[in-house]
C-alpha positions as CSV (number, residue, x, y, z in Angstrom):
1,M,0.1,0.0,0.0
2,D,1.3,3.5,-0.9
3,P,2.4,5.4,2.3
4,D,-0.3,8.2,1.7
5,Y,-3.1,5.7,0.7
6,L,-6.2,6.0,3.0
7,P,-7.7,2.5,3.8
8,F,-11.5,2.2,3.6
9,H,-13.5,3.1,6.8
10,P,-13.2,0.4,9.3
11,N,-16.5,0.9,11.0
12,P,-19.2,2.6,9.0
13,S,-22.4,3.8,10.5
14,K,-25.7,2.0,10.1
15,P,-27.6,4.1,7.7
16,T,-31.0,5.6,8.7
17,F,-32.3,5.5,5.1
18,V,-33.6,2.1,4.3
19,A,-33.2,1.1,0.6
20,P,-36.1,-0.5,-1.4
21,P,-35.9,-4.3,-1.9
22,G,-33.6,-5.2,-4.8
23,A,-31.5,-2.1,-4.4
24,V,-28.2,-2.1,-6.2
25,D,-24.8,-0.5,-5.3
26,A,-24.1,0.2,-8.9
27,H,-20.4,1.4,-8.4
28,C,-17.9,-0.4,-6.2
29,H,-14.6,-2.2,-6.6
30,V,-12.5,-5.1,-5.3
31,F,-8.8,-4.9,-4.7
32,G,-6.7,-8.0,-4.5
33,P,-6.0,-9.6,-2.1
34,A,-2.5,-9.0,-3.7
35,D,-1.1,-12.4,-2.9
36,R,-3.9,-14.1,-4.9
37,F,-4.6,-11.3,-7.5
38,P,-1.4,-9.1,-7.9
39,Y,-1.8,-5.5,-8.9
40,S,-0.8,-4.3,-12.3
41,P,2.9,-3.4,-13.0
42,Q,1.7,-0.3,-14.8
43,R,-0.6,0.9,-11.9
44,K,-0.4,4.5,-10.9
45,Y,-1.2,3.6,-7.2
46,T,-1.0,0.6,-4.9
47,P,-4.2,0.4,-2.7
48,C,-4.9,-1.6,0.5
49,D,-6.5,-5.0,-0.3
50,A,-10.2,-4.8,-0.4
51,P,-11.4,-8.3,-1.1
52,K,-14.9,-9.5,-2.2
53,E,-15.7,-10.8,1.3
54,K,-15.4,-7.3,2.7
55,L,-17.5,-5.9,-0.2
56,F,-20.3,-8.4,0.4
57,E,-20.3,-7.7,4.2
58,L,-20.6,-4.0,3.5
59,R,-23.5,-4.9,1.1
60,D,-25.5,-6.6,3.6
61,F,-24.8,-4.2,6.4
62,L,-25.9,-1.2,4.3
63,G,-29.1,-3.0,3.3
64,F,-28.4,-3.5,-0.4
65,D,-29.1,-6.7,-2.3
66,R,-26.8,-6.4,-5.3
67,N,-23.5,-4.9,-6.5
68,V,-22.1,-3.7,-9.9
69,I,-18.4,-4.2,-9.4
70,V,-16.2,-1.9,-11.7
71,Q,-12.7,-2.9,-12.7
72,A,-10.2,-0.4,-11.1
73,T,-7.0,0.8,-12.8
74,C,-4.7,-0.8,-10.1
75,H,-5.6,-4.2,-11.7
76,G,-5.2,-3.0,-15.3
77,N,-6.7,-5.3,-17.9
78,D,-6.4,-8.3,-15.7
79,N,-10.0,-8.9,-14.7
80,T,-9.4,-12.0,-12.7
81,A,-10.3,-10.5,-9.3
82,L,-13.4,-9.1,-10.7
83,V,-14.5,-12.3,-12.3
84,D,-13.7,-14.2,-9.1
85,A,-16.0,-11.8,-7.2
86,L,-18.8,-12.1,-9.8
87,L,-18.7,-15.9,-9.5
88,A,-18.7,-15.9,-5.8
89,A,-21.7,-13.5,-5.8
90,Q,-23.7,-15.8,-8.1
91,D,-26.6,-13.7,-9.6
92,R,-26.2,-10.9,-6.9
93,A,-23.3,-9.0,-8.8
94,R,-22.6,-7.8,-12.2
95,G,-19.3,-6.4,-13.6
96,V,-17.7,-3.7,-15.7
97,A,-14.4,-4.8,-17.1
98,S,-11.4,-3.2,-18.6
99,V,-10.0,-4.9,-21.7
100,S,-7.2,-4.5,-24.2
101,P,-7.9,-4.3,-27.9
102,D,-6.3,-7.7,-28.3
103,V,-8.7,-9.5,-25.9
104,S,-9.9,-12.8,-27.3
105,D,-13.5,-13.7,-28.1
106,E,-13.1,-16.7,-25.7
107,D,-12.2,-14.2,-22.9
108,L,-15.1,-11.9,-23.7
109,A,-17.5,-14.8,-23.7
110,A,-16.2,-16.1,-20.5
111,M,-16.6,-12.6,-18.8
112,N,-20.0,-12.4,-20.2
113,E,-21.0,-15.7,-18.7
114,A,-19.5,-14.6,-15.3
115,G,-21.7,-11.4,-15.4
116,V,-19.7,-8.7,-17.1
117,R,-22.1,-6.3,-18.8
118,G,-19.8,-3.5,-19.9
119,V,-16.3,-2.1,-20.3
120,R,-14.8,1.0,-18.9
121,F,-12.9,3.7,-20.8
122,N,-10.9,5.9,-18.4
123,F,-9.7,9.4,-19.5
124,V,-8.5,10.7,-16.2
125,K,-5.0,11.6,-16.9
126,R,-3.6,11.1,-13.5
127,L,-4.8,7.5,-13.4
128,V,-4.0,6.1,-16.8
129,D,-1.8,6.7,-19.7
130,A,-3.5,8.1,-22.8
131,T,-5.1,5.7,-25.2
132,P,-5.9,6.5,-28.7
133,K,-9.6,7.0,-29.5
134,E,-9.3,4.4,-32.3
135,V,-8.4,1.8,-29.8
136,F,-11.5,2.4,-27.7
137,L,-13.7,2.5,-30.9
138,G,-12.3,-0.9,-31.9
139,I,-13.1,-2.4,-28.4
140,A,-16.5,-0.8,-28.5
141,D,-17.3,-2.7,-31.9
142,R,-16.1,-6.0,-30.2
143,I,-18.4,-5.6,-27.2
144,A,-21.5,-4.2,-28.9
145,P,-22.8,-7.7,-30.1
146,L,-22.8,-8.8,-26.6
147,G,-25.1,-6.1,-25.5
148,W,-22.5,-4.6,-23.2
149,H,-22.5,-0.8,-22.4
150,I,-19.6,1.4,-22.0
151,V,-18.7,3.2,-18.8
152,V,-16.6,6.4,-19.3
153,Y,-14.7,8.3,-16.6
154,F,-13.5,11.8,-17.4
155,E,-13.1,15.2,-15.6
156,A,-15.4,18.1,-16.5
157,P,-12.7,20.2,-18.4
158,D,-12.2,17.3,-20.8
159,L,-15.8,16.8,-21.7
160,E,-16.0,19.3,-24.7
161,E,-13.1,17.4,-26.4
162,L,-14.6,14.0,-25.8
163,V,-18.2,14.8,-27.2
164,P,-17.4,13.9,-30.7
165,F,-15.9,10.6,-29.6
166,L,-18.8,9.8,-27.3
167,R,-21.2,10.3,-30.2
168,Q,-19.4,7.6,-32.2
169,L,-19.9,4.9,-29.5
170,P,-22.4,2.2,-30.6
171,T,-23.7,1.3,-27.2
172,T,-25.5,2.8,-24.1
173,I,-22.9,5.0,-22.4
174,V,-22.8,5.5,-18.5
175,V,-20.8,8.5,-17.2
176,D,-19.0,8.0,-13.8
177,H,-19.6,10.5,-11.0
178,M,-21.7,13.1,-12.9
179,G,-18.8,13.9,-15.1
180,R,-16.7,15.2,-12.2
181,P,-18.1,18.8,-12.2
182,D,-16.3,21.5,-10.2
183,V,-19.0,22.1,-7.6
184,A,-17.6,25.4,-6.5
185,K,-18.7,26.8,-9.9
186,G,-22.4,25.9,-9.1
187,V,-25.0,23.9,-11.3
188,D,-25.6,26.7,-13.6
189,H,-22.0,27.0,-14.8
190,P,-21.5,26.3,-18.5
191,D,-19.3,23.4,-17.7
192,F,-22.0,21.4,-15.8
193,Q,-24.8,22.6,-18.1
194,R,-22.7,21.2,-21.1
195,F,-22.9,17.8,-19.5
196,V,-26.7,18.3,-18.7
197,G,-27.2,19.2,-22.4
198,L,-25.2,16.1,-23.5
199,M,-27.6,13.9,-21.6
200,E,-30.8,15.8,-22.9
201,N,-29.6,15.4,-26.4
202,N,-28.5,11.8,-26.3
203,A,-31.0,9.3,-24.9
204,D,-28.4,6.5,-24.7
205,I,-26.2,8.4,-22.2
206,W,-26.7,7.6,-18.5
207,C,-24.8,8.9,-15.4
208,K,-23.9,7.8,-11.8
209,V,-24.9,10.4,-9.3
210,T,-22.1,9.1,-7.0
211,C,-19.0,10.3,-5.1
212,P,-20.2,13.5,-3.2
213,E,-17.0,12.8,-1.2
214,R,-14.8,13.3,-4.3
215,L,-16.7,16.3,-5.5
216,T,-17.2,18.3,-2.3
217,V,-15.3,21.4,-1.5
218,G,-17.0,21.9,1.9
219,G,-16.7,18.2,3.1
220,P,-19.2,16.2,4.9
221,P,-22.3,16.2,4.8
222,Y,-21.6,17.3,1.3
223,D,-24.2,20.0,1.0
224,D,-22.5,21.5,-2.0
225,V,-23.0,18.5,-4.1
226,V,-26.7,18.0,-3.5
227,P,-27.9,20.3,-6.2
228,F,-25.9,18.6,-8.9
229,G,-27.3,15.1,-8.0
230,R,-30.8,16.5,-7.4
231,M,-30.8,18.2,-10.8
232,L,-29.8,15.0,-12.6
233,V,-32.2,12.8,-10.8
234,D,-35.1,15.3,-11.5
235,R,-34.2,15.6,-15.2
236,F,-33.3,12.1,-16.0
237,P,-35.1,9.8,-13.5
238,D,-34.8,6.7,-15.8
239,R,-31.1,7.2,-16.6
240,V,-29.4,7.6,-13.2
241,L,-27.5,5.1,-11.0
242,W,-26.0,5.2,-7.5
243,G,-23.1,3.5,-5.8
244,T,-20.8,3.8,-2.9
245,D,-17.5,3.7,-4.7
246,W,-16.2,1.5,-2.0
247,P,-13.3,1.2,-1.1
248,H,-12.9,4.8,-2.3
249,P,-9.6,4.6,-4.0
250,N,-7.2,7.5,-3.9
251,M,-9.3,9.7,-1.5
252,K,-6.8,12.3,-0.1
253,S,-9.1,14.6,2.0
254,H,-10.9,12.1,4.2
255,M,-12.3,8.5,4.1
256,P,-16.1,8.6,3.9
257,D,-18.4,6.8,6.1
258,D,-20.4,4.4,3.8
259,G,-23.5,4.6,6.0
260,A,-23.4,8.4,5.7
261,L,-23.2,8.0,1.8
262,V,-26.3,5.9,1.9
263,D,-28.1,8.6,3.9
264,F,-27.2,11.1,1.3
265,I,-29.5,9.2,-1.2
266,P,-32.8,10.9,-0.1
267,R,-31.2,14.2,-0.4
268,I,-30.8,13.9,-4.2
269,A,-33.8,11.5,-4.7
270,P,-36.4,12.6,-2.2
271,T,-39.4,10.7,-3.5
272,Q,-40.1,7.0,-3.2
273,E,-40.5,6.9,-7.0
274,Q,-37.1,8.4,-7.6
275,Q,-35.4,6.1,-5.1
276,Q,-37.1,3.0,-6.7
277,A,-35.9,4.1,-10.2
278,L,-32.4,5.1,-9.0
279,L,-31.6,2.0,-6.8
280,V,-33.7,-0.8,-8.3
281,D,-35.4,-0.2,-11.6
282,N,-32.6,1.6,-13.5
283,P,-29.7,-0.8,-12.6
284,T,-31.9,-3.9,-13.0
285,R,-32.8,-2.6,-16.6
286,L,-29.1,-2.1,-17.4
287,Y,-27.6,-5.0,-15.8
288,W,-30.2,-7.8,-15.1
289,P,-32.4,-7.5,-18.3
């Protein structure tokens, strides 16, 4: 583990918000354990181990039924730990993989059988080296026949340059963490409104209203992030997802309490109808069709 890496919260609080039956934590990770699933030699950070057993324990403690486990950059394109977790969870988890352009049809088929339903394209420069857009487009063409979707991770200043590329993708697109807006600028700033407009004009683009702990300027209880999530849930109730982001890789300011993150949900999705769509109906439609 890197000397400045913050391990996940050892004792999260029990949330007061009770998730509806069938609720999905649609963005979380598994790391290692390194002695069984080594981290990538090309990784930009070395995390603490966060194995599947800890994830499933947290799922049950927080009152969720299912997970969507997203491949993290510290494991590179080796999805072995992800697939192992999916198989252990049986039908209670789905996955988002990271693959190289030379991935075999056999490997794609095996991941599909295990429960992988998407691939992640990461454009955050501090986490990954740049990949030519043509490589991503080639991968997109490979996974589209499987019915998979594409998760994209970028930061708000890079969206304008990415829009032409996003419009070339042949699948449903899911944007991580609301496109990482600068919340200090407010919801009316052109940067965030560009993202809202992208969703308004592209019915195949979804987003995760996740990670207030990453976006906040003021810290817990993340009041400054509420208007962003609330606007997206109000405008696009059938295209939003929620997740913990456990075990919160590369958090520098603080380590969030996962129970408090669950209690953030009714602040951005105040009605039962919105909560049902956000936590059950939308992820079920995308990952368990």
